[in-house]
Structure formats: structure tokens, C-alpha cells
DOLOFI-696387 format. One record per residue: residue number from 1; x, y, z of N, C-alpha, C, CB in turn; residue in one letter. Coordinates in Angstrom, 3 decimals. Glycine has a CB too. Example, Ala and Ser with C-alpha at 12.3 -4.5 7.8 and 13.67 -1.06 7.14 Angstrom:
+-----+----------+----------+----------+----------+----------+----------+----------+----------+----------+----------+----------+----------+--------+
: num :       nX :       nY :       nZ :      caX :      caY :      caZ :       cX :       cY :       cZ :      cbX :      cbY :      cbZ : residu :
+-----+----------+----------+----------+----------+----------+----------+----------+----------+----------+----------+----------+----------+--------+
:   1 :   13.190 :   -5.690 :    7.800 :   12.300 :   -4.500 :    7.800 :   13.200 :   -3.300 :    7.800 :   11.308 :   -4.473 :    9.046 :      a :
:   2 :   12.850 :   -2.250 :    7.080 :   13.670 :   -1.060 :    7.140 :   12.900 :    0.030 :    7.870 :   14.084 :   -0.598 :    5.725 :      s :
+-----+----------+----------+----------+----------+----------+----------+----------+----------+----------+----------+----------+----------+--------+
//
This chain:
+-----+----------+----------+----------+----------+----------+----------+----------+----------+----------+----------+----------+----------+--------+
: num :       nX :       nY :       nZ :      caX :      caY :      caZ :       cX :       cY :       cZ :      cbX :      cbY :      cbZ : residu :
+-----+----------+----------+----------+----------+----------+----------+----------+----------+----------+----------+----------+----------+--------+
:   1 :  -13.818 :   15.305 :   10.938 :  -12.485 :   16.213 :   10.644 :  -13.258 :   16.224 :    9.234 :  -10.565 :   15.495 :   10.822 :      m :
:   2 :  -13.139 :   17.573 :    8.723 :  -13.610 :   18.232 :    7.206 :  -12.364 :   17.255 :    5.850 :  -13.168 :   20.607 :    7.288 :      a :
:   3 :  -13.533 :   17.528 :    4.785 :  -12.640 :   16.942 :    3.931 :  -11.043 :   17.063 :    3.661 :  -13.149 :   17.198 :    2.982 :      a :
:   4 :  -11.233 :   18.552 :    3.503 :  -10.168 :   19.185 :    3.395 :   -8.943 :   18.805 :    4.467 :  -10.596 :   20.493 :    3.442 :      s :
:   5 :   -9.267 :   18.491 :    5.592 :   -8.377 :   18.249 :    6.758 :   -7.950 :   16.779 :    6.597 :   -9.123 :   18.532 :    8.208 :      e :
:   6 :   -8.934 :   16.152 :    6.269 :   -8.644 :   14.679 :    5.858 :   -7.750 :   14.488 :    4.734 :   -9.882 :   13.969 :    5.498 :      m :
:   7 :   -8.049 :   15.399 :    3.422 :   -6.832 :   14.956 :    2.143 :   -5.529 :   15.597 :    3.001 :   -7.101 :   15.937 :    0.163 :      q :
:   8 :   -5.344 :   16.497 :    3.769 :   -3.745 :   17.082 :    4.298 :   -3.459 :   16.080 :    4.686 :   -3.432 :   18.228 :    5.421 :      a :
:   9 :   -4.355 :   15.125 :    5.456 :   -3.262 :   14.284 :    7.101 :   -3.399 :   13.085 :    6.092 :   -4.211 :   13.944 :    9.412 :      a :
:  10 :   -3.597 :   12.452 :    4.808 :   -3.308 :   11.565 :    3.785 :   -2.037 :   11.917 :    3.589 :   -4.143 :   11.594 :    2.595 :      a :
:  11 :   -1.078 :   10.658 :    2.856 :    0.095 :   11.044 :    1.634 :    0.745 :    9.485 :    2.214 :    1.389 :   12.966 :    1.840 :      g :
:  12 :    1.739 :    9.731 :    1.679 :    2.816 :    8.592 :    1.500 :    4.165 :    8.580 :    1.507 :    2.705 :    8.097 :    0.505 :      w :
:  13 :    5.437 :    7.928 :    1.643 :    6.636 :    7.895 :    1.729 :    7.184 :    7.402 :    1.375 :    6.989 :    7.867 :    2.303 :      e :
:  14 :    8.977 :    7.697 :    1.179 :    9.671 :    5.938 :    1.083 :   10.508 :    7.077 :    2.318 :   10.814 :    4.868 :   -0.958 :      h :
:  15 :   11.152 :    5.777 :    2.741 :   12.378 :    5.573 :    4.387 :   13.399 :    4.567 :    3.627 :   11.469 :    4.480 :    6.329 :      f :
:  16 :   14.421 :    5.628 :    3.717 :   15.794 :    4.622 :    3.513 :   15.799 :    3.083 :    4.351 :   17.246 :    5.554 :    4.173 :      p :
:  17 :   16.512 :    2.066 :    3.594 :   16.992 :    0.943 :    4.049 :   17.608 :    0.219 :    2.791 :   15.917 :    0.181 :    4.787 :      h :
:  18 :   18.787 :   -0.321 :    4.028 :   19.827 :   -1.169 :    3.233 :   19.672 :   -1.180 :    2.155 :   19.974 :   -2.370 :    3.447 :      l :
:  19 :   18.994 :   -2.398 :    1.634 :   18.720 :   -3.108 :    0.269 :   17.502 :   -3.154 :   -0.403 :   18.983 :   -4.350 :    0.353 :      a :
:  20 :   16.724 :   -2.529 :    0.581 :   15.116 :   -2.414 :    0.372 :   14.683 :   -1.467 :    0.492 :   14.314 :   -3.027 :    1.047 :      d :
:  21 :   12.964 :   -1.161 :    0.307 :   12.558 :   -0.046 :    0.530 :   11.698 :    0.058 :    1.296 :   12.310 :    0.462 :   -0.291 :      i :
:  22 :   11.614 :    1.134 :    2.237 :   10.477 :    1.296 :    3.420 :    9.280 :    2.102 :    2.818 :   11.091 :    2.176 :    4.840 :      g :
:  23 :    8.233 :    1.640 :    2.919 :    7.144 :    2.250 :    2.506 :    6.162 :    3.011 :    3.954 :    6.358 :    1.032 :    1.623 :      v :
:  24 :    5.625 :    4.209 :    3.494 :    5.133 :    4.660 :    5.003 :    3.872 :    5.644 :    4.331 :    6.577 :    5.687 :    6.174 :      r :
:  25 :    2.888 :    5.137 :    5.085 :    1.556 :    5.376 :    4.524 :    0.858 :    6.142 :    5.481 :    0.793 :    4.126 :    4.186 :      g :
:  26 :    0.467 :    7.398 :    5.786 :   -0.481 :    8.426 :    6.523 :   -1.804 :    8.428 :    6.081 :   -0.038 :    9.820 :    6.389 :      f :
:  27 :   -2.837 :    9.034 :    6.987 :   -3.897 :    8.935 :    6.854 :   -4.768 :    9.708 :    8.277 :   -4.005 :    7.515 :    6.537 :      g :
:  28 :   -6.069 :    9.868 :    7.841 :   -6.819 :   10.335 :    9.180 :   -7.272 :    8.915 :    9.940 :   -8.316 :   11.389 :    8.785 :      p :
:  29 :   -7.398 :    7.716 :    9.277 :   -7.786 :    6.432 :    9.771 :   -6.675 :    5.323 :    9.397 :   -9.208 :    6.068 :    9.173 :      t :
:  30 :   -6.683 :    3.889 :   10.106 :   -5.746 :    3.331 :    9.750 :   -6.015 :    2.831 :    8.016 :   -5.529 :    2.283 :   10.847 :      p :
:  31 :   -7.496 :    2.677 :    8.357 :   -7.635 :    2.289 :    6.639 :   -7.056 :    3.061 :    5.755 :   -8.999 :    2.303 :    6.074 :      a :
:  32 :   -7.095 :    4.324 :    5.818 :   -6.285 :    5.058 :    5.062 :   -4.736 :    5.660 :    4.568 :   -6.716 :    5.599 :    5.278 :      a :
:  33 :   -4.117 :    4.985 :    5.853 :   -2.783 :    5.340 :    6.184 :   -2.366 :    3.509 :    5.255 :   -2.413 :    5.729 :    8.384 :      a :
:  34 :   -3.437 :    2.282 :    5.186 :   -3.137 :    1.480 :    4.647 :   -3.285 :    1.624 :    2.878 :   -3.758 :    0.592 :    5.341 :      f :
:  35 :   -4.126 :    2.392 :    2.716 :   -4.454 :    2.766 :    1.640 :   -3.211 :    3.439 :    1.076 :   -5.612 :    3.502 :    1.733 :      e :
:  36 :   -2.627 :    4.504 :    1.436 :   -1.326 :    5.238 :    1.236 :   -0.161 :    4.462 :    0.874 :   -0.971 :    5.935 :    2.405 :      q :
:  37 :    0.051 :    3.188 :    2.074 :    1.283 :    2.280 :    2.425 :    1.238 :    1.713 :    0.802 :    1.034 :    0.914 :    3.934 :      a :
:  38 :    0.040 :    1.057 :    0.139 :    0.243 :    0.189 :   -0.907 :    0.681 :    1.369 :   -2.200 :   -1.252 :   -0.828 :   -1.163 :      a :
:  39 :    0.365 :    2.683 :   -2.027 :    0.215 :    3.584 :   -3.148 :    1.560 :    3.451 :   -3.224 :   -0.471 :    5.053 :   -3.049 :      l :
:  40 :    2.138 :    3.636 :   -1.696 :    3.845 :    3.768 :   -1.767 :    4.735 :    3.023 :   -2.666 :    4.432 :    3.388 :   -0.511 :      a :
:  41 :    3.920 :    1.815 :   -2.095 :    4.645 :    0.644 :   -2.439 :    4.573 :    0.510 :   -3.722 :    4.247 :   -0.504 :   -1.835 :      m :
:  42 :    3.473 :    1.274 :   -4.933 :    2.995 :    1.114 :   -5.992 :    4.441 :    2.059 :   -6.684 :    1.295 :    1.598 :   -6.091 :      t :
:  43 :    4.322 :    3.074 :   -6.011 :    5.219 :    4.124 :   -6.204 :    6.861 :    4.131 :   -6.195 :    4.834 :    4.905 :   -5.316 :      a :
:  44 :    7.413 :    2.778 :   -5.119 :    8.676 :    2.078 :   -5.347 :    8.605 :    1.291 :   -6.659 :    9.001 :    1.132 :   -4.160 :      a :
:  45 :    7.812 :    1.324 :   -7.414 :    7.900 :    0.113 :   -8.887 :    7.703 :    1.014 :   -9.577 :    6.796 :   -1.268 :   -9.258 :      l :
:  46 :    7.216 :    1.666 :   -9.668 :    6.490 :    2.562 :  -11.099 :    5.855 :    4.041 :  -10.814 :    5.039 :    1.620 :  -11.770 :      v :
:  47 :    5.674 :    5.058 :  -11.511 :    4.893 :    6.156 :  -11.410 :    3.250 :    5.950 :  -11.255 :    5.227 :    6.917 :  -12.581 :      d :
:  48 :    2.837 :    6.167 :  -10.430 :    1.716 :    5.642 :  -10.011 :    0.618 :    6.920 :  -10.763 :    1.755 :    5.413 :   -8.194 :      p :
:  49 :    0.511 :    7.805 :  -11.586 :    0.248 :    8.543 :  -12.304 :   -0.223 :    7.968 :  -13.265 :    1.007 :    9.223 :  -12.483 :      a :
:  50 :    0.746 :    6.331 :  -13.868 :    0.648 :    6.436 :  -15.006 :   -0.157 :    4.524 :  -15.108 :    2.300 :    7.001 :  -15.755 :      a :
:  51 :   -0.125 :    4.331 :  -13.882 :   -1.217 :    3.580 :  -13.802 :   -3.008 :    3.580 :  -14.092 :   -0.995 :    3.422 :  -12.815 :      v :
:  52 :   -3.132 :    2.813 :  -14.970 :   -5.285 :    2.905 :  -15.378 :   -5.415 :    2.449 :  -14.398 :   -6.381 :    1.943 :  -16.718 :      e :
:  53 :   -6.538 :    2.786 :  -14.122 :   -7.768 :    2.187 :  -13.332 :   -8.768 :    1.354 :  -14.204 :   -8.615 :    3.383 :  -12.661 :      q :
:  54 :   -8.294 :    0.451 :  -14.938 :   -9.104 :   -0.231 :  -15.770 :  -10.080 :   -1.536 :  -15.376 :   -8.247 :   -0.573 :  -16.684 :      r :
:  55 :   -9.291 :   -2.210 :  -14.327 :   -9.843 :   -3.134 :  -13.420 :   -9.861 :   -3.378 :  -12.332 :   -9.690 :   -3.866 :  -13.561 :      a :
:  56 :  -10.601 :   -3.698 :  -11.440 :  -10.779 :   -3.815 :   -9.771 :  -10.501 :   -5.122 :   -9.146 :  -12.258 :   -3.510 :   -9.316 :      r :
:  57 :   -9.816 :   -5.083 :   -8.710 :   -9.442 :   -6.341 :   -8.008 :   -9.547 :   -6.833 :   -6.471 :   -8.248 :   -6.413 :   -8.255 :      v :
:  58 :  -10.771 :   -7.278 :   -6.030 :  -10.835 :   -7.349 :   -4.328 :   -9.617 :   -8.220 :   -3.829 :  -12.373 :   -8.145 :   -3.714 :      a :
:  59 :   -9.594 :   -7.822 :   -2.230 :   -8.383 :   -8.603 :   -1.626 :   -8.950 :   -8.517 :   -0.356 :   -6.779 :   -7.998 :   -1.772 :      v :
:  60 :   -9.152 :   -9.581 :    0.922 :   -9.239 :   -9.683 :    1.840 :   -8.162 :  -10.403 :    2.932 :  -10.191 :   -9.985 :    1.669 :      s :
:  61 :   -8.249 :   -9.936 :    4.020 :   -6.910 :  -10.957 :    4.594 :   -7.189 :  -10.253 :    6.015 :   -4.918 :  -10.716 :    3.768 :      c :
:  62 :   -7.141 :  -11.105 :    7.056 :   -6.846 :  -11.251 :    8.705 :   -5.828 :  -11.901 :    9.366 :   -7.797 :  -11.848 :    9.308 :      r :
:  63 :   -5.444 :  -10.889 :   10.320 :   -4.193 :  -10.722 :   10.911 :   -4.647 :  -10.522 :   12.848 :   -3.356 :   -9.166 :   10.011 :      a :
:  64 :   -3.781 :  -11.147 :   13.303 :   -4.194 :  -11.128 :   14.924 :   -3.843 :   -9.244 :   15.509 :   -2.844 :  -12.609 :   15.986 :      p :
:  65 :   -3.085 :   -8.982 :   14.618 :   -3.062 :   -7.474 :   14.914 :   -3.066 :   -6.383 :   13.800 :   -1.881 :   -7.222 :   15.668 :      d :
:  66 :   -3.331 :   -4.926 :   14.074 :   -2.909 :   -4.271 :   12.732 :   -1.829 :   -4.126 :   11.988 :   -3.084 :   -3.317 :   12.747 :      d :
:  67 :   -0.398 :   -4.405 :   12.768 :    0.823 :   -4.281 :   12.254 :    0.489 :   -5.561 :   11.313 :    2.147 :   -4.288 :   13.358 :      e :
:  68 :    0.687 :   -6.260 :   11.635 :    0.505 :   -7.617 :   10.386 :   -0.391 :   -7.812 :    9.725 :    0.505 :   -8.866 :   10.723 :      l :
:  69 :   -1.417 :   -7.109 :   10.207 :   -2.444 :   -6.823 :    8.872 :   -1.782 :   -6.313 :    7.755 :   -3.597 :   -5.753 :    9.133 :      l :
:  70 :   -1.482 :   -4.881 :    8.233 :   -0.491 :   -4.328 :    7.047 :    0.363 :   -5.128 :    6.355 :    0.386 :   -3.391 :    7.484 :      l :
:  71 :    1.088 :   -6.023 :    6.899 :    2.367 :   -6.849 :    6.137 :    1.222 :   -7.702 :    5.441 :    3.754 :   -7.884 :    7.267 :      a :
:  72 :    0.527 :   -8.118 :    5.930 :   -0.830 :   -9.160 :    5.068 :   -1.493 :   -8.811 :    3.663 :   -2.269 :   -9.162 :    6.017 :      e :
:  73 :   -1.875 :   -7.261 :    3.965 :   -2.379 :   -6.540 :    2.789 :   -1.154 :   -6.111 :    1.757 :   -3.187 :   -5.220 :    3.321 :      w :
:  74 :   -0.321 :   -5.695 :    2.134 :    0.783 :   -5.512 :    0.729 :    1.154 :   -7.009 :    0.255 :    2.486 :   -4.600 :    1.189 :      l :
:  75 :    1.277 :   -7.857 :    1.171 :    1.708 :   -8.911 :    0.408 :    0.644 :   -9.774 :   -0.226 :    2.523 :   -9.677 :    1.188 :      n :
:  76 :   -0.604 :   -9.483 :   -0.207 :   -1.937 :  -10.017 :   -0.628 :   -1.840 :   -9.099 :   -2.277 :   -3.487 :   -9.512 :    0.708 :      a :
:  77 :   -1.783 :   -7.790 :   -2.309 :   -1.353 :   -6.761 :   -3.317 :   -0.200 :   -7.514 :   -4.171 :   -0.778 :   -5.305 :   -2.547 :      l :
:  78 :    1.032 :   -7.366 :   -3.489 :    2.191 :   -8.535 :   -4.222 :    1.649 :   -9.846 :   -5.083 :    3.115 :   -9.303 :   -2.917 :      i :
:  79 :    0.765 :  -10.528 :   -4.577 :    0.572 :  -11.943 :   -4.839 :   -0.219 :  -11.349 :   -6.417 :   -0.502 :  -13.013 :   -3.415 :      y :
:  80 :   -1.164 :  -10.522 :   -6.248 :   -2.398 :  -10.428 :   -7.217 :   -1.412 :   -9.565 :   -8.373 :   -4.055 :   -9.454 :   -6.467 :      e :
:  81 :   -0.265 :   -8.685 :   -7.751 :    0.644 :   -7.605 :   -9.102 :    1.127 :   -9.084 :  -10.046 :    2.657 :   -6.312 :   -8.271 :      m :
:  82 :    1.551 :  -10.272 :   -9.085 :    2.213 :  -11.209 :   -9.813 :    1.475 :  -11.803 :  -10.845 :    2.675 :  -12.132 :   -9.036 :      a :
:  83 :    0.508 :  -12.542 :  -10.128 :   -0.265 :  -13.453 :  -10.744 :   -0.965 :  -12.747 :  -12.150 :   -1.327 :  -13.970 :   -9.643 :      v :
:  84 :   -1.639 :  -12.083 :  -11.557 :   -2.274 :  -10.856 :  -12.991 :   -1.274 :  -10.547 :  -13.408 :   -3.136 :   -9.335 :  -12.751 :      r :
:  85 :   -0.551 :  -10.306 :  -12.563 :    1.146 :   -9.320 :  -13.867 :    0.322 :   -8.007 :  -14.256 :    1.780 :  -10.479 :  -16.169 :      r :
:  86 :   -0.414 :   -7.618 :  -13.094 :   -0.961 :   -6.118 :  -12.971 :   -0.158 :   -4.899 :  -11.914 :   -2.544 :   -6.319 :  -12.383 :      m :
:  87 :   -0.291 :   -3.823 :  -12.234 :    0.249 :   -2.587 :  -11.221 :   -1.108 :   -2.425 :  -10.698 :    1.008 :   -1.007 :  -11.956 :      l :
:  88 :   -1.105 :   -1.962 :   -9.624 :   -2.514 :   -1.403 :   -8.922 :   -2.028 :    0.348 :   -8.807 :   -2.899 :   -2.326 :   -6.989 :      f :
:  89 :   -2.904 :    1.319 :   -9.029 :   -2.837 :    3.069 :   -8.562 :   -3.847 :    3.313 :   -7.955 :   -2.806 :    4.230 :   -9.664 :      g :
:  90 :   -4.829 :    2.476 :   -7.435 :   -5.694 :    3.028 :   -6.483 :   -5.894 :    2.615 :   -5.701 :   -6.557 :    3.281 :   -6.638 :      r :
:  91 :   -6.315 :    2.554 :   -4.398 :   -7.213 :    1.653 :   -3.183 :   -7.795 :    1.552 :   -2.217 :   -6.973 :    1.100 :   -2.763 :      f :
:  92 :   -9.364 :    1.005 :   -1.808 :   -9.746 :    1.592 :   -1.027 :  -10.025 :    0.167 :   -0.020 :  -10.806 :    2.598 :   -1.540 :      k :
:  93 :   -9.875 :    0.475 :    1.433 :   -9.555 :   -0.403 :    2.739 :  -10.890 :   -0.222 :    3.402 :   -8.174 :    0.139 :    3.772 :      v :
:  94 :  -11.078 :   -1.205 :    4.133 :  -12.134 :   -1.362 :    5.044 :  -11.396 :   -2.044 :    6.353 :  -13.376 :   -2.281 :    4.365 :      t :
:  95 :  -11.485 :   -1.874 :    7.338 :  -10.769 :   -2.460 :    8.784 :  -11.754 :   -2.633 :    9.680 :   -9.670 :   -1.495 :    9.528 :      i :
:  96 :  -11.883 :   -3.742 :    9.986 :  -13.367 :   -3.998 :   11.264 :  -12.499 :   -5.941 :   11.813 :  -16.045 :   -4.213 :    9.884 :      r :
:  97 :  -11.970 :   -4.906 :   13.343 :  -11.773 :   -6.493 :   14.172 :  -10.495 :   -7.073 :   13.490 :  -13.262 :   -7.776 :   13.896 :      d :
:  98 :   -9.152 :   -6.295 :   12.906 :   -8.034 :   -7.008 :   12.099 :   -8.578 :   -7.553 :   10.961 :   -7.321 :   -8.115 :   12.835 :      h :
:  99 :   -9.705 :   -7.211 :   10.596 :  -10.018 :   -8.027 :    9.224 :  -10.029 :   -6.882 :    7.831 :  -11.768 :   -8.864 :    9.412 :      a :
: 100 :   -9.343 :   -7.596 :    6.847 :   -9.511 :   -6.091 :    6.076 :  -10.184 :   -6.609 :    4.938 :   -8.010 :   -5.146 :    5.612 :      l :
: 101 :  -10.694 :   -5.524 :    4.361 :  -11.604 :   -5.782 :    3.051 :  -11.216 :   -4.892 :    1.903 :  -13.184 :   -5.505 :    3.341 :      e :
: 102 :  -10.495 :   -5.203 :    0.668 :   -9.746 :   -4.062 :   -0.025 :  -10.245 :   -4.098 :   -1.304 :   -8.186 :   -4.154 :   -0.043 :      g :
: 103 :  -10.522 :   -3.468 :   -2.087 :   -9.978 :   -3.492 :   -3.464 :   -9.010 :   -2.535 :   -3.945 :  -10.967 :   -3.398 :   -4.303 :      e :
: 104 :   -8.280 :   -2.982 :   -5.350 :   -7.446 :   -2.228 :   -5.837 :   -7.705 :   -1.992 :   -7.559 :   -6.143 :   -2.837 :   -5.411 :      a :
: 105 :   -7.496 :   -1.041 :   -7.832 :   -7.579 :   -0.390 :   -9.284 :   -6.530 :   -0.618 :  -10.284 :   -7.620 :    1.039 :   -9.181 :      w :
: 106 :   -6.252 :   -1.358 :  -11.054 :   -5.566 :   -0.865 :  -12.063 :   -5.530 :   -1.275 :  -13.620 :   -4.508 :   -0.964 :  -11.619 :      g :
: 107 :   -4.324 :   -2.099 :  -14.142 :   -4.007 :   -2.443 :  -15.307 :   -3.158 :   -3.425 :  -15.540 :   -3.667 :   -1.574 :  -15.832 :      e :
: 108 :   -3.139 :   -4.187 :  -16.892 :   -1.928 :   -4.893 :  -16.806 :   -0.645 :   -4.369 :  -17.135 :   -2.044 :   -5.873 :  -17.477 :      p :
: 109 :    0.379 :   -5.007 :  -16.500 :    1.892 :   -4.091 :  -16.637 :    2.298 :   -3.999 :  -18.472 :    3.503 :   -5.206 :  -15.586 :      i :
: 110 :    2.616 :   -2.920 :  -19.012 :    2.838 :   -2.555 :  -20.032 :    4.468 :   -1.992 :  -19.926 :    1.726 :   -1.670 :  -20.395 :      d :
: 111 :    5.602 :   -2.926 :  -19.498 :    7.006 :   -2.441 :  -19.179 :    7.526 :   -1.592 :  -20.188 :    7.966 :   -3.547 :  -19.000 :      p :
: 112 :    7.028 :   -1.028 :  -21.102 :    7.290 :    0.384 :  -22.565 :    6.712 :    1.362 :  -21.969 :    6.427 :    0.256 :  -24.343 :      a :
: 113 :    5.361 :    1.293 :  -21.223 :    4.935 :    2.811 :  -20.784 :    5.301 :    2.797 :  -19.499 :    3.355 :    3.269 :  -20.908 :      r :
: 114 :    5.304 :    1.567 :  -18.366 :    5.301 :    1.774 :  -17.069 :    6.821 :    2.153 :  -16.693 :    4.719 :    0.538 :  -16.352 :      h :
: 115 :    7.810 :    1.194 :  -17.536 :    9.322 :    1.077 :  -16.954 :    9.497 :    0.742 :  -15.549 :   10.068 :    2.369 :  -17.099 :      k :
: 116 :    9.006 :   -0.407 :  -15.135 :    9.251 :   -0.918 :  -13.908 :   10.780 :   -0.634 :  -13.201 :    8.978 :   -2.355 :  -14.090 :      p :
: 117 :   10.880 :   -0.125 :  -12.158 :   12.007 :    0.381 :  -11.584 :   12.716 :   -1.018 :  -10.787 :   11.560 :    1.711 :  -10.560 :      a :
: 118 :   11.240 :   -1.657 :  -10.522 :   11.977 :   -3.014 :   -9.441 :   10.489 :   -3.997 :   -9.744 :   12.342 :   -2.446 :   -7.064 :      a :
: 119 :   10.883 :   -5.153 :   -8.860 :    9.611 :   -6.254 :   -8.607 :    9.290 :   -5.822 :   -7.025 :   10.140 :   -8.238 :   -8.791 :      e :
: 120 :    8.192 :   -6.191 :   -6.494 :    8.364 :   -6.102 :   -5.205 :    7.924 :   -7.745 :   -4.597 :    7.434 :   -4.773 :   -4.659 :      a :
: 121 :    8.924 :   -7.993 :   -4.173 :    8.787 :   -9.427 :   -3.827 :    7.927 :   -9.916 :   -2.400 :   10.268 :   -9.917 :   -3.721 :      k :
: 122 :    8.099 :   -9.136 :   -1.421 :    6.954 :   -9.366 :    0.129 :    7.545 :   -8.175 :    0.824 :    7.154 :  -11.138 :    1.350 :      g :
: 123 :    6.658 :   -7.798 :    1.381 :    6.270 :   -6.999 :    3.125 :    7.035 :   -7.601 :    4.013 :    4.612 :   -7.199 :    3.857 :      a :
: 124 :    8.231 :   -6.703 :    4.661 :    8.650 :   -7.700 :    5.623 :    8.301 :   -7.445 :    6.891 :    9.957 :   -7.900 :    5.625 :      t :
: 125 :    8.532 :   -7.751 :    8.052 :    8.230 :   -7.132 :    9.399 :    9.195 :   -5.991 :   10.141 :    8.166 :   -8.286 :   10.312 :      l :
: 126 :   10.390 :   -5.904 :    9.099 :   11.061 :   -5.129 :    9.383 :   10.860 :   -3.199 :    9.781 :   11.692 :   -5.544 :    8.484 :      t :
: 127 :   10.445 :   -2.792 :   10.474 :   10.339 :   -1.424 :   10.867 :    8.793 :   -1.454 :   10.732 :   11.216 :   -0.268 :    9.927 :      a :
: 128 :    7.864 :   -2.635 :   11.047 :    6.561 :   -2.364 :   10.840 :    5.783 :   -2.109 :   11.888 :    6.045 :   -3.239 :   10.227 :      l :
: 129 :    4.774 :   -0.850 :   11.805 :    4.511 :    0.158 :   12.798 :    2.705 :    0.322 :   12.032 :    5.883 :    1.803 :   12.740 :      k :
: 130 :    1.993 :    0.484 :   13.106 :    0.599 :    1.252 :   12.569 :    0.325 :    1.422 :   13.994 :   -0.736 :    0.354 :   11.510 :      v :
: 131 :    0.470 :    3.111 :   13.794 :    0.344 :    3.866 :   15.237 :   -0.244 :    5.531 :   14.785 :    2.191 :    3.923 :   16.165 :      a :
: 132 :   -1.087 :    5.492 :   15.826 :   -1.507 :    7.242 :   15.543 :   -0.357 :    8.089 :   16.331 :   -3.310 :    7.773 :   16.337 :      r :
: 133 :   -0.101 :    9.134 :   15.403 :    1.324 :    9.809 :   15.761 :    0.509 :   11.088 :   15.389 :    2.988 :    9.363 :   14.782 :      e :
: 134 :    0.941 :   12.090 :   16.227 :    0.674 :   13.421 :   15.794 :   -0.734 :   14.227 :   15.206 :    1.537 :   13.477 :   14.899 :      g :
: 135 :   -1.814 :   13.093 :   15.372 :   -3.402 :   13.215 :   14.690 :   -3.991 :   12.444 :   13.714 :   -3.610 :   14.372 :   14.075 :      g :
: 136 :   -2.244 :   11.833 :   13.695 :   -2.406 :   10.991 :   11.786 :   -2.026 :    9.436 :   12.168 :   -0.785 :   11.741 :   10.162 :      r :
: 137 :   -2.538 :    8.950 :   11.527 :   -2.307 :    6.997 :   11.632 :   -1.418 :    7.218 :   10.389 :   -4.058 :    5.546 :   11.321 :      w :
: 138 :   -0.197 :    6.407 :   11.070 :    0.885 :    5.961 :   10.018 :    1.219 :    4.165 :    9.786 :    2.360 :    6.738 :   10.591 :      v :
: 139 :    1.631 :    3.780 :    9.031 :    1.537 :    2.745 :    8.350 :    2.644 :    1.945 :    7.473 :    0.672 :    3.076 :    7.726 :      a :
: 140 :    3.355 :    1.569 :    8.681 :    5.015 :    1.037 :    7.569 :    5.327 :    0.053 :    7.570 :    6.427 :    1.470 :    7.793 :      q :
: 141 :    6.401 :   -0.226 :    7.022 :    7.247 :   -1.457 :    6.971 :    8.144 :   -1.645 :    5.862 :    6.452 :   -2.574 :    6.991 :      c :
: 142 :    9.183 :   -2.642 :    5.743 :   10.313 :   -2.742 :    4.650 :    9.454 :   -3.484 :    3.664 :   11.835 :   -3.595 :    5.102 :      v :
: 143 :    9.502 :   -3.274 :    2.341 :    9.350 :   -4.217 :    1.522 :   10.540 :   -4.567 :    0.540 :    8.249 :   -3.908 :    0.904 :      v :
: 144 :   10.535 :   -6.147 :    0.366 :   11.465 :   -6.835 :   -0.161 :   11.824 :   -6.239 :   -1.933 :   10.904 :   -8.397 :    0.031 :      d :
: 145 :   12.324 :   -5.705 :   -2.691 :   12.366 :   -5.453 :   -4.008 :   13.474 :   -5.725 :   -4.368 :   12.052 :   -4.321 :   -4.393 :      v :
+-----+----------+----------+----------+----------+----------+----------+----------+----------+----------+----------+----------+----------+--------+
//
């Protein structure tokens, strides 16, 4: 797949859910869809473009399947955001045999500049899906905010 096709196939969106927020990432690979799902989660909290990439944090997790791996990945990011008091605006993921090695770039939260709309409490198993759809991968779940 050419680089321009890969960029066109990547992206993210939110989907409606009663009290929480659904996050959905798209990409040419499961790893790219996981990166975009993480970006969608950030976008539920703040404008990702306002997050400077000052520090890199390594994240790794494992699960019995890729769907549970998505929830583990997002929950690992939520944990890192909470304990480090950071926001992340860029992600890099490698997935092999239901094990994820990831990196997140971001900066400490500045409430005056970032104006957070909510706080992510946890990725849930609600609407959890990692699947190939229409030539691209989709990674989605509902995040408790």
C-alpha cells in the first residue's frame, strides 16, 4: 500500500454512547488502528493538536486476543496519564502475538492551556471490536469519562 493510501485509510472518530464516549480508530493495520483509537481517546479530553510532544513514555501490554489488547492499551495510557499527570498526542504501536509495545509522546497537563473537557477513567469492554472492515482495520470501545 502506498504512503498516500495508508494516510487516507487512517483516522479516528467518536461514536455516541449514553454516559460515556465511544472511541474508534481506523488504519491499514491493527497497530495503526490502535494508534488512532488512542488519539480519539485524547480528543475526547482535549484538542490533540494542543499537546506538545515533549516526553516519550513506553507502554507495553499483553492480552489473549486483539480486542482485549485494545482495552489493555487504552487502560495503560489512562494509567500513565493519571500517574504522570500528562496528556499524549502521538502514538506508535507494534503488535505481535497479542503483545503490544507502544510509545506515547506528550507533555504535563496544563489546565489553563489544554482546557480538559473530561477525565478518562477506563476503557470498557462495551462495543469492543478489532476487525478488518472495507479494506481497513477498525479498533473501537467505549471509554468511561
